[in-house]
N, C-alpha and C positions, 0 to 999 in steps of 0.2 A: 228346421225344428224351432218349435215355438219355446221360449224360455217361461216357464210359470213361476211368479211370485205370489207373494202374500204379504199383507199388512205386517209390519214390525210391531210387536208389542213387548216392550221391556217388562213388564209385569209377569210374563212367562216366565221371565229369567231370574226373577227375585224370590228365590226357595229359601234363604235363610235369613235370620236377623243381621249377619254379617254382610250379606248381600246388600239388603236395605239400609244398613248404615254407610256403607262405602258411596252407595248409589246417591244418598241424600248429602253426605260428607261434599261429595263433588259439585252436587247442585248449589250448596250453600256456599262452596268457594269463589263461584262465579258472582256472586252478590246482586244477582238479577231476580227480583220479586215473582216475576212471570215465570221463570226457570225453576225456582223454587216450589210454587204452587203445582207446577205441572208435575215435578219430581214427587210431590207429597201425593198428587194423585194417582201415580203410577204404584206408590206403595201402598196406598188405601185399596186399589183395585186388587194388588198381589193379595192382601190380607182379605178383603171382603168388603166392598162399598155398602152393602147393605146392613152389615154389623155397625160399621162406622157410623152410618147414617144415625142408627139407633141410639148408640153411646153418646153422640154429640147432640142429638134431638134435631137434626136437619133432614130435609128430604135427600133421598138420593140426586133428584135432579139439583137441588142447592148444590149440593158437594161437587156435581159435575161443572156446575156453572164457575164455582170458585176455583176449580182446579183446570180451568179450560185455557186459560193464557188469556181471554178476551176481558176478564176482570181483574181488578186487584183485590182480593179480599183483605178484610180488616184484620189487623194484627192479631186481636181479641179472637178471631175465628181462626187463625192459623194456629195460636196457641192450645185451643181448645182441641183441634185436629191432633196436633201433637201430642196432648196430653192423653186423647183416648187411644192413640197408636202405640203408647208407652214409649214415646220418644223426648228426650229432653234437649235443650239448646245449652251448650256451655261457651261462654265468652272465650274467646282467644286473642291476645294482644298480640297485633304482628308487628314485629320490630320494622321501623323506617315509616311506619304510617301514623305516627302520632302526631304529626303537623296536620294531618286533614281535619282534626277536631279544633284547632284554632282558626 
């Protein structure tokens, strides 16, 4: 008996804003810019990559490149995308991490 598989696409399971918020929260907790960009891409795909491209004034191809994990998009680009998705960033001070800034 052959086992059939298909590629996993997290975007298919991000159905509510709460799902998307939790998905992005976990991505941001890892502090990995590449992972965060990929997570944003997944949310963008769940919402509509074409609409996002129009809203931020970028091509779909440029957005896919930004979310590919092969490049590190500029912070301004990330902020523009977050704004278009209606997502904000809230700074949180983590106790015990204050020595890292020194």
